[in-house]
Short mmCIF file of the C-alpha atoms (twelve columns), coordinates in Angstrom:
data_MODEL
# 
_entry.id   MODEL 
# 
loop_
_atom_site.group_PDB 
_atom_site.id 
_atom_site.type_symbol 
_atom_site.label_atom_id 
_atom_site.label_alt_id 
_atom_site.label_comp_id 
_atom_site.label_asym_id 
_atom_site.label_seq_id 
_atom_site.Cartn_x 
_atom_site.Cartn_y 
_atom_site.Cartn_z 
_atom_site.pdbx_PDB_model_num 
ATOM 1   C CA . UNK A 1   -152.122 -9.380  156.140 1 
ATOM 2   C CA . UNK A 2   -151.477 -6.093  154.070 1 
ATOM 3   C CA . UNK A 3   -153.789 -3.277  154.008 1 
ATOM 4   C CA . UNK A 4   -153.769 -1.612  150.708 1 
ATOM 5   C CA . UNK A 5   -155.501 1.833   150.106 1 
ATOM 6   C CA . UNK A 6   -155.801 2.478   146.428 1 
ATOM 7   C CA . UNK A 7   -155.327 6.196   145.336 1 
ATOM 8   C CA . UNK A 8   -156.374 7.240   142.081 1 
ATOM 9   C CA . UNK A 9   -152.708 7.516   141.056 1 
ATOM 10  C CA . UNK A 10  -152.089 3.918   141.753 1 
ATOM 11  C CA . UNK A 11  -155.168 2.563   139.837 1 
ATOM 12  C CA . UNK A 12  -154.144 4.717   136.850 1 
ATOM 13  C CA . UNK A 13  -150.983 2.518   136.290 1 
ATOM 14  C CA . UNK A 14  -152.648 -0.950  136.136 1 
ATOM 15  C CA . UNK A 15  -150.279 -3.827  135.370 1 
ATOM 16  C CA . UNK A 16  -146.843 -4.925  136.437 1 
ATOM 17  C CA . UNK A 17  -143.924 -2.608  135.982 1 
ATOM 18  C CA . UNK A 18  -140.159 -3.477  136.420 1 
ATOM 19  C CA . UNK A 19  -137.457 -1.048  137.573 1 
ATOM 20  C CA . UNK A 20  -135.082 0.062   134.601 1 
ATOM 21  C CA . UNK A 21  -131.787 -0.073  136.456 1 
ATOM 22  C CA . UNK A 22  -129.809 2.115   134.240 1 
ATOM 23  C CA . UNK A 23  -132.399 5.063   135.011 1 
ATOM 24  C CA . UNK A 24  -133.325 4.283   138.501 1 
ATOM 25  C CA . UNK A 25  -131.259 4.918   141.782 1 
ATOM 26  C CA . UNK A 26  -131.246 3.387   145.300 1 
ATOM 27  C CA . UNK A 27  -129.369 5.523   147.809 1 
ATOM 28  C CA . UNK A 28  -128.521 6.321   151.369 1 
ATOM 29  C CA . UNK A 29  -127.403 9.268   153.213 1 
ATOM 30  C CA . UNK A 30  -125.864 9.431   156.744 1 
ATOM 31  C CA . UNK A 31  -124.252 12.019  158.874 1 
ATOM 32  C CA . UNK A 32  -120.643 11.600  159.374 1 
ATOM 33  C CA . UNK A 33  -119.110 12.928  162.762 1 
ATOM 34  C CA . UNK A 34  -122.241 15.334  162.809 1 
ATOM 35  C CA . UNK A 35  -120.419 17.544  160.268 1 
ATOM 36  C CA . UNK A 36  -121.262 16.191  156.785 1 
ATOM 37  C CA . UNK A 37  -123.682 13.810  154.894 1 
ATOM 38  C CA . UNK A 38  -122.116 10.764  153.349 1 
ATOM 39  C CA . UNK A 39  -124.120 9.326   150.399 1 
ATOM 40  C CA . UNK A 40  -123.877 6.194   148.669 1 
ATOM 41  C CA . UNK A 41  -125.811 4.001   146.388 1 
ATOM 42  C CA . UNK A 42  -126.342 0.403   145.590 1 
ATOM 43  C CA . UNK A 43  -125.718 -0.453  142.088 1 
ATOM 44  C CA . UNK A 44  -127.539 -3.939  141.904 1 
ATOM 45  C CA . UNK A 45  -131.114 -3.926  142.886 1 
ATOM 46  C CA . UNK A 46  -134.451 -4.798  141.519 1 
ATOM 47  C CA . UNK A 47  -137.905 -3.514  142.036 1 
ATOM 48  C CA . UNK A 48  -141.363 -4.495  140.760 1 
ATOM 49  C CA . UNK A 49  -144.629 -2.458  141.148 1 
ATOM 50  C CA . UNK A 50  -148.013 -3.730  140.554 1 
ATOM 51  C CA . UNK A 51  -150.662 -1.092  139.843 1 
ATOM 52  C CA . UNK A 52  -154.565 -1.272  139.918 1 
ATOM 53  C CA . UNK A 53  -157.118 -2.223  142.485 1 
ATOM 54  C CA . UNK A 54  -154.399 -4.369  144.737 1 
ATOM 55  C CA . UNK A 55  -151.098 -2.447  144.270 1 
ATOM 56  C CA . UNK A 56  -147.989 -4.123  145.500 1 
ATOM 57  C CA . UNK A 57  -144.205 -3.082  145.627 1 
ATOM 58  C CA . UNK A 58  -141.320 -5.408  146.025 1 
ATOM 59  C CA . UNK A 59  -137.662 -4.576  145.706 1 
ATOM 60  C CA . UNK A 60  -134.303 -6.138  146.594 1 
ATOM 61  C CA . UNK A 61  -130.771 -4.566  146.925 1 
ATOM 62  C CA . UNK A 62  -127.413 -6.644  146.737 1 
ATOM 63  C CA . UNK A 63  -125.349 -5.136  149.608 1 
ATOM 64  C CA . UNK A 64  -122.160 -6.017  147.899 1 
ATOM 65  C CA . UNK A 65  -122.851 -3.616  145.262 1 
ATOM 66  C CA . UNK A 66  -122.527 -0.661  147.591 1 
ATOM 67  C CA . UNK A 67  -120.691 2.404   146.333 1 
ATOM 68  C CA . UNK A 68  -119.977 5.233   148.736 1 
ATOM 69  C CA . UNK A 69  -117.120 6.880   146.630 1 
ATOM 70  C CA . UNK A 70  -114.546 5.349   148.914 1 
ATOM 71  C CA . UNK A 71  -113.276 1.944   148.469 1 
ATOM 72  C CA . UNK A 72  -111.925 1.389   152.114 1 
ATOM 73  C CA . UNK A 73  -115.459 2.683   153.322 1 
ATOM 74  C CA . UNK A 74  -117.173 0.310   151.129 1 
ATOM 75  C CA . UNK A 75  -115.223 -2.697  152.367 1 
ATOM 76  C CA . UNK A 76  -116.122 -1.631  156.009 1 
ATOM 77  C CA . UNK A 77  -119.829 -1.189  155.151 1 
ATOM 78  C CA . UNK A 78  -119.865 -4.559  153.448 1 
ATOM 79  C CA . UNK A 79  -117.948 -6.283  156.644 1 
ATOM 80  C CA . UNK A 80  -119.710 -7.854  159.773 1 
ATOM 81  C CA . UNK A 81  -119.450 -4.536  161.450 1 
ATOM 82  C CA . UNK A 82  -122.177 -3.085  159.361 1 
ATOM 83  C CA . UNK A 83  -124.125 -5.091  156.752 1 
ATOM 84  C CA . UNK A 84  -122.304 -8.443  156.820 1 
ATOM 85  C CA . UNK A 85  -122.759 -9.004  153.095 1 
ATOM 86  C CA . UNK A 86  -121.251 -12.421 153.434 1 
ATOM 87  C CA . UNK A 87  -123.919 -13.720 155.609 1 
ATOM 88  C CA . UNK A 88  -126.715 -11.221 154.543 1 
ATOM 89  C CA . UNK A 89  -126.211 -10.504 151.005 1 
ATOM 90  C CA . UNK A 90  -129.487 -8.799  150.306 1 
ATOM 91  C CA . UNK A 91  -131.655 -6.237  151.618 1 
ATOM 92  C CA . UNK A 92  -135.606 -6.389  150.808 1 
ATOM 93  C CA . UNK A 93  -138.466 -4.257  150.798 1 
ATOM 94  C CA . UNK A 94  -142.119 -5.488  150.575 1 
ATOM 95  C CA . UNK A 95  -144.935 -2.898  150.669 1 
ATOM 96  C CA . UNK A 96  -147.718 -3.844  153.274 1 
ATOM 97  C CA . UNK A 97  -149.668 -0.665  153.032 1 
ATOM 98  C CA . UNK A 98  -150.072 1.817   150.193 1 
ATOM 99  C CA . UNK A 99  -151.982 5.210   150.580 1 
ATOM 100 C CA . UNK A 100 -152.209 8.455   148.908 1 
ATOM 101 C CA . UNK A 101 -148.657 9.533   149.361 1 
ATOM 102 C CA . UNK A 102 -147.337 7.248   151.956 1 
ATOM 103 C CA . UNK A 103 -146.699 3.660   152.142 1 
ATOM 104 C CA . UNK A 104 -145.362 1.238   154.890 1 
ATOM 105 C CA . UNK A 105 -143.023 -1.589  153.900 1 
ATOM 106 C CA . UNK A 106 -141.391 -4.455  155.565 1 
ATOM 107 C CA . UNK A 107 -137.659 -3.713  155.104 1 
ATOM 108 C CA . UNK A 108 -135.387 -6.669  156.015 1 
ATOM 109 C CA . UNK A 109 -131.696 -5.850  156.539 1 
ATOM 110 C CA . UNK A 110 -129.106 -8.192  158.104 1 
ATOM 111 C CA . UNK A 111 -131.726 -10.696 158.868 1 
ATOM 112 C CA . UNK A 112 -133.944 -8.080  160.895 1 
ATOM 113 C CA . UNK A 113 -137.401 -7.288  159.484 1 
ATOM 114 C CA . UNK A 114 -138.997 -3.874  160.472 1 
ATOM 115 C CA . UNK A 115 -141.781 -1.779  159.282 1 
ATOM 116 C CA . UNK A 116 -140.675 1.543   157.573 1 
ATOM 117 C CA . UNK A 117 -142.858 4.473   156.358 1 
ATOM 118 C CA . UNK A 118 -141.978 5.913   153.167 1 
ATOM 119 C CA . UNK A 119 -143.226 9.186   151.244 1 
ATOM 120 C CA . UNK A 120 -143.888 8.270   147.839 1 
ATOM 121 C CA . UNK A 121 -144.620 10.052  144.451 1 
ATOM 122 C CA . UNK A 122 -145.844 8.448   141.362 1 
ATOM 123 C CA . UNK A 123 -145.685 9.876   137.948 1 
ATOM 124 C CA . UNK A 124 -146.838 8.919   134.534 1 
ATOM 125 C CA . UNK A 125 -147.759 6.801   132.608 1 
ATOM 126 C CA . UNK A 126 -146.103 7.961   129.457 1 
ATOM 127 C CA . UNK A 127 -144.520 6.288   126.362 1 
ATOM 128 C CA . UNK A 128 -140.754 6.787   125.937 1 
ATOM 129 C CA . UNK A 129 -139.250 7.458   122.553 1 
ATOM 130 C CA . UNK A 130 -138.745 3.589   121.978 1 
ATOM 131 C CA . UNK A 131 -142.459 2.769   122.617 1 
ATOM 132 C CA . UNK A 132 -142.066 1.550   126.105 1 
ATOM 133 C CA . UNK A 133 -144.683 2.606   128.635 1 
ATOM 134 C CA . UNK A 134 -143.069 3.903   131.570 1 
ATOM 135 C CA . UNK A 135 -143.989 5.336   135.122 1 
ATOM 136 C CA . UNK A 136 -141.947 7.101   137.752 1 
ATOM 137 C CA . UNK A 137 -141.697 5.961   141.468 1 
ATOM 138 C CA . UNK A 138 -139.682 8.059   143.953 1 
ATOM 139 C CA . UNK A 139 -139.629 6.803   147.601 1 
ATOM 140 C CA . UNK A 140 -137.980 8.565   150.887 1 
ATOM 141 C CA . UNK A 141 -137.791 7.210   154.200 1 
ATOM 142 C CA . UNK A 142 -135.359 6.917   157.278 1 
ATOM 143 C CA . UNK A 143 -134.391 4.193   159.352 1 
ATOM 144 C CA . UNK A 144 -132.683 3.805   162.820 1 
ATOM 145 C CA . UNK A 145 -129.747 1.526   161.322 1 
ATOM 146 C CA . UNK A 146 -129.531 0.211   165.275 1 
ATOM 147 C CA . UNK A 147 -132.947 -1.372  164.749 1 
ATOM 148 C CA . UNK A 148 -131.419 -3.901  162.255 1 
ATOM 149 C CA . UNK A 149 -128.513 -4.732  164.102 1 
ATOM 150 C CA . UNK A 150 -126.096 -2.326  162.407 1 
ATOM 151 C CA . UNK A 151 -124.425 -1.107  165.676 1 
ATOM 152 C CA . UNK A 152 -120.904 -0.453  165.051 1 
ATOM 153 C CA . UNK A 153 -119.707 3.125   165.993 1 
ATOM 154 C CA . UNK A 154 -116.714 5.026   167.220 1 
ATOM 155 C CA . UNK A 155 -116.721 7.533   169.875 1 
ATOM 156 C CA . UNK A 156 -115.327 11.021  169.047 1 
ATOM 157 C CA . UNK A 157 -112.986 12.574  171.448 1 
ATOM 158 C CA . UNK A 158 -115.144 15.697  171.854 1 
ATOM 159 C CA . UNK A 159 -118.176 13.624  172.415 1 
ATOM 160 C CA . UNK A 160 -120.708 12.209  170.105 1 
ATOM 161 C CA . UNK A 161 -120.197 9.375   167.599 1 
ATOM 162 C CA . UNK A 162 -118.558 8.865   164.251 1 
ATOM 163 C CA . UNK A 163 -121.701 7.612   162.409 1 
ATOM 164 C CA . UNK A 164 -125.433 8.849   163.157 1 
ATOM 165 C CA . UNK A 165 -128.032 6.146   163.718 1 
ATOM 166 C CA . UNK A 166 -130.541 7.703   161.522 1 
ATOM 167 C CA . UNK A 167 -130.018 6.984   157.649 1 
ATOM 168 C CA . UNK A 168 -132.115 8.484   154.867 1 
ATOM 169 C CA . UNK A 169 -133.014 6.030   152.264 1 
ATOM 170 C CA . UNK A 170 -133.951 7.532   148.918 1 
ATOM 171 C CA . UNK A 171 -135.157 5.566   145.639 1 
ATOM 172 C CA . UNK A 172 -136.068 6.879   142.154 1 
ATOM 173 C CA . UNK A 173 -137.245 4.347   139.737 1 
ATOM 174 C CA . UNK A 174 -138.098 4.523   136.122 1 
ATOM 175 C CA . UNK A 175 -140.376 1.515   135.751 1 
ATOM 176 C CA . UNK A 176 -141.079 -0.354  132.499 1 
ATOM 177 C CA . UNK A 177 -144.462 -2.034  131.853 1 
ATOM 178 C CA . UNK A 178 -143.945 -5.695  131.529 1 
# 
């Protein structure tokens, strides 16, 4: 059972809003060898936000659309070692609780569902130059990838591991009123 706490910002954006993929991003960031942060994004996704008294947020990501700016790494990310895009082609996010600036969503990745807390910021509404009513929605959260069965790693000769377990999730949506 979801518990939705409506904030004044959420009530202002009554109606159904769909992500405009050409003006939205779904990204991740993870430490590599403890030195640098590898960033990537998913190019194929959708998201729907329902504003008003009973707000809701739903989204899905096609895992095979990952782009980390390295074709070999992308292939490994899609493989069974990581996301296993053959058997689990989508990840989903469904909000279960929306508050003033935080929301909790059930995130399903690789067949495993866990609650994840996100900070969020809602902006708008505003009308774009073509007459479409838009809002902005930005989300940030973190997961422990091993909680979702994404366990592959390689030990480093000096200690530690190749890939950190903590993964930052960042989404920025331009949503158009349906």
